[in-house]
DOFI-848229 format. One line per 2 residues: number of its first residue (from 1); their letters; for each residue x, y, z of C-alpha. Coordinates in Angstrom, 3 decimals. Example, Ala and Ser with C-alpha at 12.3 -4.5 7.8 and 13.67 -1.06 7.14 Angstrom:
REM residues 2
1	AS	12.300/-4.500/7.800 ~ 13.670/-1.060/7.140
REM end
This chain:
REM residues 118
1	MT	32.807/-55.776/-12.644 ~ 33.458/-59.418/-13.297
3	RA	31.138/-61.811/-15.110 ~ 30.069/-63.299/-11.754
5	DI	29.077/-59.820/-10.511 ~ 26.980/-59.227/-13.625
7	VL	25.267/-62.624/-13.307 ~ 24.536/-62.002/-9.631
9	LL	23.139/-58.544/-10.420 ~ 20.871/-59.970/-13.149
11	IA	19.583/-62.685/-10.803 ~ 18.802/-60.070/-8.163
13	IL	16.976/-57.866/-10.687 ~ 14.964/-60.800/-12.037
15	AL	14.032/-61.972/-8.519 ~ 12.822/-58.553/-7.395
17	PF	9.274/-58.772/-8.901 ~ 8.709/-62.170/-7.254
19	VY	9.875/-60.896/-3.870 ~ 7.621/-57.850/-4.261
21	LH	4.579/-59.971/-5.094 ~ 5.219/-62.323/-2.203
23	YW	5.800/-59.767/0.572 ~ 3.844/-56.678/-0.476
25	QP	0.500/-58.054/-1.526 ~ -2.571/-56.027/-0.602
27	TS	-3.600/-56.698/2.984 ~ -6.973/-58.021/4.022
29	AG	-9.729/-55.868/5.448 ~ -9.584/-55.347/9.180
31	IT	-12.026/-57.092/11.500 ~ -11.297/-55.591/14.917
33	VR	-9.371/-52.667/16.367 ~ -7.237/-52.641/19.507
35	IM	-7.140/-49.355/21.372 ~ -4.142/-49.011/23.686
37	RD	-3.157/-46.437/26.316 ~ 0.577/-46.670/26.913
39	ET	1.054/-50.457/26.791 ~ -2.341/-51.335/28.276
41	LV	-5.257/-52.613/26.200 ~ -8.193/-50.263/26.793
43	RE	-10.751/-51.715/24.389 ~ -11.041/-54.117/21.491
45	LV	-13.938/-53.350/19.150 ~ -15.355/-54.739/15.913
47	LN	-15.181/-52.475/12.883 ~ -18.613/-53.376/11.521
49	KD	-20.524/-51.303/14.123 ~ -20.563/-47.524/13.519
51	QE	-19.795/-45.589/16.709 ~ -17.769/-42.833/18.350
53	IS	-15.464/-43.619/21.260 ~ -13.810/-41.322/23.815
55	ID	-10.544/-42.513/25.365 ~ -8.808/-40.753/28.267
57	GA	-5.093/-40.230/27.651 ~ -2.182/-38.444/29.275
59	LG	-3.207/-34.988/27.965 ~ -6.970/-35.416/27.875
61	VS	-9.668/-37.132/25.845 ~ -9.086/-38.461/22.311
63	RL	-12.168/-39.172/20.213 ~ -12.272/-41.963/17.640
65	QI	-14.867/-42.686/14.969 ~ -15.706/-46.104/13.504
67	EN	-17.706/-46.016/10.289 ~ -18.121/-48.449/7.360
69	GK	-15.378/-50.789/8.592 ~ -12.847/-47.963/9.082
71	IR	-11.548/-46.031/12.091 ~ -9.904/-42.634/12.584
73	FI	-9.015/-40.046/15.209 ~ -11.502/-37.162/14.990
75	DS	-10.230/-35.104/17.931 ~ -7.222/-35.163/20.226
77	PC	-5.642/-32.695/22.660 ~ -2.169/-32.926/21.096
79	TG	-0.623/-29.902/19.375 ~ 0.460/-31.314/16.001
81	KV	-2.741/-33.284/15.227 ~ -0.690/-35.769/13.169
83	CI	-2.938/-38.595/14.371 ~ -5.998/-36.818/12.944
85	HK	-4.316/-35.991/9.630 ~ -3.424/-39.636/9.012
87	GW	-7.101/-40.293/8.276 ~ -8.991/-43.557/7.980
89	LS	-7.497/-46.975/8.770 ~ -9.190/-50.086/7.392
91	HS	-6.669/-52.799/6.523 ~ -5.156/-55.472/8.714
93	GD	-1.874/-54.184/10.103 ~ -2.718/-50.474/9.889
95	FN	-1.531/-48.489/12.905 ~ -1.941/-44.932/14.163
97	AC	-0.955/-43.248/17.416 ~ -1.327/-39.964/19.232
99	LP	2.094/-40.026/20.861 ~ 1.676/-36.979/23.145
101	NR	-1.618/-38.394/24.467 ~ -0.214/-41.975/24.539
103	IS	-3.168/-43.516/22.652 ~ -2.678/-45.968/19.789
105	IE	-4.999/-47.918/17.508 ~ -4.120/-51.096/15.652
107	IM	-6.283/-52.889/13.076 ~ -6.386/-56.648/13.494
109	GQ	-7.458/-59.103/10.814 ~ -6.996/-62.548/9.380
111	GE	-3.777/-61.776/7.510 ~ -0.440/-63.381/8.210
113	FD	0.929/-60.264/9.922 ~ -0.610/-57.493/12.038
115	SM	1.210/-54.194/12.609 ~ 4.892/-54.482/13.331
117	NF	6.753/-57.750/13.521 ~ 10.256/-58.169/14.870
REM end
């Protein structure tokens, strides 16, 4: 390694905490949730009203629960139940999907980014 390589490595190591603080700050609390079937918006709901929702999907009915500003899958006809095991979503940008049933939920908020950005 040359001196220039060492200097460049030190700069990268020293810049890492600043990059981390800038891009991975805690996200804001979610305000609404978008419920999608395939690529179609089924419903958009506020998270401050406790309720249970049933959504028809490709395999059957998925049930969602909104409580205390959070949402989760509570029942789905898929075999793996990965969507249920993910648990509660509450922050802007959180995303969960039941892929076999083709239902997805996405938390929307006031943050700079929501879900995935390309």
